[in-house]
N, C-alpha and C positions, 0 to 999 in steps of 0.2 A: 677748579671752582671759580667764582667769575663772583664779584670785578674783582680786577685786577690791583691790587692798590696801584703798582705802579703808573694802570692809567685815567685811574680813580683823583689824584694826588700824589701826579707827578711831580710839582712843587716840593713836596714834604719826605717823600722816598724815592730812596738811590742801589740800583743791582751794583750791589762790592761784587757779590762773585756767580755764576749758575755751572750746573756742570750734568747730567741724567738722575739724579741722588738726589742734587740742591740747590737753593737759590740764601744768595746771602743780602740782606738790605736791610739800608739804612736810613733811620725814620729821625727829622729832625722836628720839633716849633716852633712855636711863641707863645706864649701863656694868651690866651682866648685863639688860639687852631681851632676850631675842625673840621675832622676827618669829613670825607661820602660816602657812603655806605658799599662796606669789599669786604673781601672775606679772604680768610688765609690755612694757608692747613695746616695741619701738626706741626707744632714747632719753639724752637728752641729760643729764647725773650734776653737775654743780656743790657741789662741796663750800665751806659754810661756817667746818667747822670743823675741826681736829682727832681721828682715830678712828682704832679698831681695828676688827676684825667679824672672819666668820665665821662665813663666805655657805654651803651646801650647795645644792648643785646639781646635781636630777639624784643619781647616787654621787656628788658626787666635792667634793669639800671646799675651803674656798681660804680662808685670812687673809691681808686686805692692809689696807693699814695707810694714813690721806691727810694731808695738808699740807691747809689752809683756799686757797680762789682753786685746785683744780684744777676743767680739767674734763675734765670721758672720755666717751665712749660707750659704752651701752651695747646692746649688741644684743639684743633680745625674748628672756624669756625669764622663768619660774619657779625660786623661788626661797626659802631656811627665812638668817634674815640675824641676828643675834648682835654686840653690842654685850661685844667677850672686851677693851674698851679701859680705864680710867679717866675717861677724859669722855666727853661725852655727845655722840653723835652727829646734827649740820645739815643736812642737805644739797638743798636741790632738785632734782625730776624733770623735766625738757620730754619728757614725753611726745607722739609725734609715735603721729598717728591715718593 
């Protein structure tokens, strides 16, 4: 999948682990930060902090609020994310290959 978030937003996404089956990313941002368009394969998201975000997927925009320690399935998608809250975002992505 393209574009890779570690390339489009290297200041926000860090690779923690990668092998031929999974890639584990840590994503952190501050209120007001916005990503460039990027793609994720099917993945599991693990929230480490409380946060509010606006996700734009194609022509659809969704506002989400998450609590710490949620585990969420995400189907493959290309999107833009924006921290619309007052707290930093801190999450782990486990991307399936």
